[in-house]
N, C-alpha and C positions, 0 to 999 in steps of 0.2 A: 278619174284621180289623177293630179298631175304629179308628173316624178321630178326628183332635184339629181342635178347631175353634181358630185365632190367634189370631182379630178381639176377644177379647173382654178387657176394660182386667185390667189388672196389679192394680187394685184390688179387683177381683173375683174373680180365679184365688186371687190368696192369702187371701184369706178364708175360713174359717171346713171345707167341704165336704174340700176338697181338700189342707191342711194336716193335718187327721185321717187323711186316709188313707197319712200317710206314718210315723205312729208305728206301725201295725199290721204294717207289713213293710217294713226298712228295704231287703232286696232285690227292693221292687215295683220295676217298671220304666215303672211306668205315671207319662207326665211330667206333674211336679210344677208349670209352670207352663201347663200349655195343661188343654183339659176336651174329656171325650169329647161326640162328639156326644149320644150315647146321654145323657150328665150332662146336656149345655145345654137339651137340648127336652124336658126333663121336671122343669124346676125350674124356677119363674118367674122368680125373681130372674136366673139366668143367660140365659133366651131374652129378658129385655128389656135385659139388657149388651148382647145380639150383639145387638139392633136398636139399642140408643143408641150403639154405637160408627158407626153410618150417617154421625150426623151430622157425625165429624170428618172427612168429604169436604168439609163447609163450607169448611174451614182457619181462615185467618183472618177469613171474609165478607169483606165492602168495605172492612177497614180493615188493609189489607196497607201495608207500606212504600211500594212504589211501587202508588201508586191506581191502578187501569184506565182513570180518567182522563187519566192520562201518557201512553195509547195515542190519543190524541184529540187536538183543537184546546185545550182547555180546559187542559192541564197539561203539563208535562217534567220527567221523572226527571233527580235532580241528580247520578247516579253512572255517569254512562254514557248514551250513545246507544242507543236503541230499533231495531234494524236493520227493523222492522216499519214503523214511522213511515217510512223510507226507501227501502221497497219492498221491502228487499234479504233479505226470511225465506225460507227456505228449506226443502226435508223435512231438511238436514244442520244447520240452523241456526234454532231456532226463539226467536231476541231476543226475550225481551217477552213472551213468551207463558205466562200462570202457569198453575198447578198446577191451580185451580179449573175449568179446561177441559182440562187434560190427559188427554192419551187414555187414557195407561195406568193415571192415577189415579183416573178416573172408572170405568174400565172394574171397577176391584178393589173400588169401592162396588158396585157393580152385581152384580157378583157374589156378594156381601155380599148384597145383597136377594134374589136367586135363591134363594139358601141359606135364607136367612128365610123365606121363602115357601112354598118347598118343605117345609120340617121342619114349620111350624105348619101345615100345609095336615093334616097326620095328627098334629098335637098330642092331647094329653089333657087339655091343662089347661086350667083355666077357658075356658069360649068368649067370654067377653068381654074376658079378657087377651088371647085367640087374636085376635080380630075388632081388638080393639084397634094390636094388633102388627102385624098384617096390614097394615092403615089406613096406619102409619108407611113400612112398609116398601115399598110401592105408591106412595107419596108420595115418599120420597126415591129410588127408582128412576125415578121420571117426572121428576124436580128433577133427576138426572144426568145421564139422555138430552137432558133439553130443553138442559142446558150445551152438551152435544157437539153438538148439532144446530144451534142458533143460531150454535157457531161453524165448524163443520165443512160441514153438511149434511147431507146424511144419512149414517145409521152403519150399520156392522152390530147387528141387533137380538137381543142375545143374550137369550135369556126364560127359561133355564133354567142350572145351573152344569153346572160338566165334572165330570166324572169322574174320579179316577187312572186307569184303564183306558181311557178315552177315545183314540182314535187319531188321532185330525184336529181344531184344534183352527182349523180354518182355516172361516171364516163371509163373505161378501160383504156391502159396505154395501146397504141396504136405500131404496128412495126416500126422498126426501121426504116423501112424499104418506103412505106406511107410517107412517113416524117419528112425524111428527104425530098420525095416528089411533092408534096403540099408546100414545103416551102420553096422550094425549085419555083412551084406557080408563083405563090407569094410575090418571089422577086421580079418574074415575070410581068407578070399586074404592077409591079412597082415601075420598071424599067420604062415599060409601054406610057403609064399616065407620066410620068416626070421627065418623057422624052421633051429634050430642046426646053426647058423650063431654066428659067434663073432663079437658084435657090439661095437663101441666104448661107452665111456660113455656119456649119455645125449641122443643119440640116441633111436629110436624106436626098440626094439625086440618083439621077440615071445609072450612073456611070456607079456611085455606091452598089447599088442592085447588084450590078455585073461583077464587080469585084466579090462582094458578098457571097455569090453566087458557085467562081472561083473557088473562093473557101470550102464552101459547103459540097461540092464536088471531090475536092481533094482529101476532104475525110472521110466521105464513105466511097473511094477507091483505097482506103490505108487499107494494110493490112490488119488491122484490128477488128477491121469490119464483113472478111471476108471467111464463109462458114469454118473451113478449111483449121483458117489459124485459130478461131473464136472454140473449135475443139482443144485445141491443146494446151488450153488456160484450164489450171484447175478446179477452180468453182465452175467451171461452165460445160466441165465433162457432161454431169448428171444432172443440168438445166433444162426445164420443162418447157421454155419459149427462150430457146435462141433467136427467133426473128425479131424479137425485144434490142437485141443486141447486134444485129448485123444483117447481111443479106443471107438468104435461104439459098442461094446458087451462086458460083463462079462466075466472076465475067472479070477478071484481073485487065484485061488487052481493052476490053471496049468501056471499062470506066475511066480508065486514063487517060484514055483517047476523049473522053470528054472534058476532062480537065486540062490537057492540052491544046482542043480545039479554044474552049473559054477562053482561057489566059492569053492565048496568042490572040485571037481577037482583039483583048482588051489590050495587049503591050502595041497591037498595029494603030493602035488609035491615034498615039504619039502624043497625046496629053499628058501624061505624069512624068514623075521620075525627074530624080538632079543627078546631074553629074555623072551619066553613066553612059556616054559617047565617048569616053579616054581611051586612046588608042597603046596608051605604055601606061605604067602604075604614078600617079600624083606623087608627091614629095612626101617624105613624111608629116610635116608640117600641112600642108595640104589634104592628106588623107586627116589627120586631128580634123580638122575644120569642116571639113566635106561631112565627116560624122555627124559632127556634134548639129551642124547646119541641116542635117537630114531630123535628128530627132530634134530639133528645136522648132524646127517648123520656120525657118527665117533664112534670111540672105539668102534667097532660092530656095533653098528645103523646104519650103509651102509647096512647091511642085510634090513631094512625097506624099502629100494626103491625101487620101480618097475619103473617108469619113474619117468625123471626130471630133473627142468633147472638150469643148473648148470653157479656159475660164476670164474671170473677169473679177478684177482687183474692187469694181463695185458690190461684190456679192460675198460672202464670206462660207465661200464652198471648202468641203473639206480636201478636195484635189488639188485647190491652188494653195493648200498647206503644206505641199508633200516635201518642199526644200527642208522646212522645220522637222518635219515628221522623220526624216531621213539623213539630216546633216550630222556630221559630229557630235557630240556631247563638248569636244571643245571649244563650239561653237555656240553651245546651247541647244543644239540639236540632238535629237530622240535615237541617232542611230536605229530605229527602228526594222529596217530590213537592211541584211549584211550581206555583202559577196563570201562566198563562199575560196578557200584555196582548190577547190576542185575545178569550178571558175576560172579561176587565177593561170589555174598549171595548162590552159588549154588554149591559151592566147601565143601563136607561135614568136620567136625570137631571133632577129638577125645575129647571123654567126661573125663573134668579131674577127676570126681567121681567115673565111672562105667570104664572108662577104656575101653568103647567099641566107635565103628565109627558112626557118625549120623547125620542131616541133620542141616545144621546151622541157630541160632535162635537167632534174636537180642531180642525176648521177657527173653531168657534167660542171666542171671546177668554175668555167666561168659564171656559167647561169648560176649556180650557187652562190658565188661570191658578190655577183652583182645582179637578181632575182627581174628587175624595174628597169633594167639599163634594155634598151632598144628590143620592145619591146612592138606588137603589132598595133599602129596607133590607136584603133580603137579602144587597147586595151585605158588609154591616160586619158580618153573619153570616155570611159563609162566608170571607171573605179577610184575611189579614193584610196591612196596606199602610201606608207609612209616615206616622208619626204617628199609627196605630190604638191607644188605650188594650187595652192586655196584664195579664199576673201578674206579682208582684214580682218583679225580679230576685234573680236570684242572688246570692251575697255577693259574688263579685270582679265583677260588674255592676253591682252597687247604687250606689257611690260616685257610678260613671258617669252612670248612668241613675236616677236619683232616683224619677224621676217616670212609669216601667214604661211606657214610648212603644215603638212597635215602630222601628226607625232602617233602612231600607233605603238611606239615598243617602250624597252624601259635602257635607262642611258647613262652616265656619267657624268656627273660636271666638276669644274674644281679644276684640282692639276691632278695629274697622273698620277701625281706620289702621293696624296691624298684626298681620292674620290670622294664625293658625295653620291647618292643614287637620286634620279631623279625621272617620274613614269611622264611618260607623254601626257601633251593635253588630253588628248583623245583614245586615251584609254581607260579602263574601267578600273585605274589606281589614280587618272589624273585629279589636279586639283577642281575644276572645274567639272559639276554635275559626274561624280564618278558613279551615280546607279546606274547610268544607261551607256554606258561605254561599249564599243564592238567589243562583238565575242569571239569574230573568227579576224580579226585584225585590220579589216577592208569595211568602208562606206559606200555607197551609191555617189556616183557624180550623175549617171546620166538622167536628164531629163529635170536636172538643175540648173537653174539660170544662171550662166556664172558671171552674169551684169554685177562689179562689187557693192553699187547700191541695193541692191536687192539683198538685204539680212535675212537670211533665212528666218532666223530663229522669231522673228517677231514682221515678218514681211510677206503678203501673200502675193504668188507667181502666177502670169498669165501663160505659161507654156501649154500648150493643146495634149491633151491625151489623144495621141492617133488609134482610135479604134481598128480603121483598116487603112495600110500603108502599100504605097503600090512596089514597093520592094516584098511584102509579102507574096504578091501577082509574079512577081518573077520568078521569086522563090519555089510558089507551087507550081510555075510551068518548066524552071529546071528539072523538079522534081520527076512530074509528069513523061520528061524526056528520058529520065534517068528508067522507070520503072518498064519504059517501051523501046528500050537500046540505043534513043538517037544522042550517043553521049558528044557526039559534035557540036550540036545547039546550047547541052547542055552545059557544055564549061564552053563556051560562045558566053552564055548568061552569065554562068558563075565569075568569070576572069572581069566582067562587065564591073562589076562587086566588088572583086577586092582590087582592080586598079582604080577605082573611090575613095580605097581607103587606104591607099597606099603600099599593095600587096602583088606581088608578081602573078604571073598566070600558075596554074595549077602546074603540079608534076604528075599527075596521075588521068591514067586514060582509059579507064573503065574497071567493070566489077566492085567489089566490095570496097578496096581502097578509096574509089571515085566517089562513091554513094557515101562514104565517113566520113570524107573530106566536104562532101557537098551540108551533109547534117553539122560538122563542126560550122559551119561557115555560116548557116543557118540559125543556129544557136548563137554565137557572136553577137551577128547581124543586130537581128531580133529581143535581144536582150533586155529583159523587161518589159515587153510587150506582150505577154500572156499566150508566146507560145512553147516552151519547153515545157510547161505542164500538161497540154494535148498531144506534142510530137512524141515525147519519151510513150506517153500510151500507142497511139495509132501505129508509130512503129514497132510495138511491143520488147520495146527494150530497158523501158522501165526497171526490170530486176537490176540489171548491170549498171545503170544510171542513178535514177530514183532510189534506187534500196541503199547506195553507197552511204557508208559515214560523212559525216559532214570533216573535212579536214582547213584547218586552221593555222598561223603563221605566228611564231613568236617569236619578236625582233630588242636583241640588247644590241648595243651599242658602248665598245668600251676604250676608255680615252688611251692614244698609242702614247707608248712612253717620250716626254716631255712635252707633253703636249698641255693647256690652259686653256679652260672653255668656263667662263664665269655664265654666260645663256644659250643656251643648245641652240643646236640648227644642226641638221644633216650635213655630215663633210667626211669625206671618208681621206680627208689628208689629217685630220683630230683623230677621229675614230678604227677603229676597225669592228667591223659588222655581222651579226651573227643570225643567218635565217633556219628555223628550225620549226619543220613541219610537223605536223601531231593530229590525232581527232582529240574531235571534242570529247567533256567532258560529258559520257552518258547520262548525267543526272541533267544534260542543259536538252541533249536531242539524241536519242539513241535508236535510227533511222533503220528501219528492217522495210524491206518490200514485198507487201502479200497479193496474192493476186486477186484478192476481191478489189482492190482499190482502183484497177483498170474501170468498173464500174460505180462510180459511188451512191451508196444506198440513198433510198427515197426517205425521209424524216417517217418515226412515228406519228407523228398528228396525221399527217398528208394520208398515211397507211389506215388510220384509223377514221378518217372522213369519209374516206372513198373504198369503201369494201371492196371494188372492181379491181382494183389495184394490183400489182404484183410486183413483189419487192425482185430486186435486184440479186445477180445468187453469190449466193456468200455470209449474206445474212439471217 
């Protein structure tokens, strides 16, 4: 009996061979929307299409409506509380857990990868094509397994496809260590098979496999997966299967040395990286441009990308609507993922008195009076704040704001003697789509196309989603150096990143202060790139970061005596501004950390389907 494969895109299936078959015999029972296994794996185009479908498992990449950082202290999701942030997630209620880590979605792609590897191993197609496709399948299987591993801990290692005649589909979870080793083995295979292959943009490469290996090793070496630290987690104390969550033996230096060696080998290739060769800080303007280019992957910033999810205006894909989904309501955007004041406070400021960079401080009178002045250039390239210049307004907003500046506050207009209240266009009380205005006082700018011709509310964007960026490899190398006591090299590379964005060399020389500086630098540089969700956990700092209440900003602009303003614009000559930081209404989200969230639950459906599964602790 012939089997049929459903994973090939409709475009491929409808074309050519299959349509011709229906002309031969209108009584043929061969499905017209499916290709047989025999046809698929004997045809180079169909085989390529099957493997290409694996990339659909990347979904929107990083550019979802609800950015992954909404599950951290960096951001808030505008359309409903995320129960995982309140510690309320359970096997029956996985609120906030996205499809890029969803059990069934990942295993569906893993099965397709297994089919690919099985069929290609006996294929008679050209060996160069077979090896390339096998390399991609190994990479994608490793990628999906790592998504599961860093989310749940050890998972079942399904290494082959199940046949239709199989009677038992149950399989137990493998240990964390076995999963790490399996993923690394797949990546070694991928790197070997893809070596010296010229790949189309967006496809797996040998370098992507090596970079992902650095990520896997970094997570594996982290505190969360060391047995001593695991035992300190309240929900793990009496857990019968700690081998599912981490190693059973400690080897701090050995594991971090593997990270250091793999990362250094990657850096030594000299093939990637953007503006990391500066011997002194860039200017503030150049720092802004450098950072924007790095995340837009333009004007030289393409050298940052090792592996990415690309979008095309020819296809209506959700990730291409990131601009509409996250731009402000004053531009008819949805303001879905909103930066928090917690994040904004972490950006350094240039002291106007001493001329040196320091931490921002609300107790400093100058900082409090002008909180958005002289900040880290990455702040301006990442976040839309009150008074920030942006794109031309749409027709219904152009007359209200002809200056094209973000309005996040409540102001007065008219004359100081007889003022009228005016709610900013980008607030929840504004005159344009007030139902979806910001709750925090901020909106995302990072990954937004700054081209004024790209009207986010009705135009798709082609900004790619960087799944693995060179700077992440740099940070992983820095972290390994810090863990091994090589502070000098760590500082050298940390300063390369700071110089690129216009900041001076770090002043910390070692110890906890340097580690903290590194962690803050990583968070700001890798903002909205799905790092913070995992970093805070693997560093085991979640109780004091992810568990913090969301802070927001309230802004008021009061006309100065004698001032008359018919149309509002941010202007310190006409206005006195007041900035008030407060916690968000607990009815919107009342964050609290729960140790069980270190390892989110496996869904009840999966537990019911596979009786050999062991649930994570605390559920």
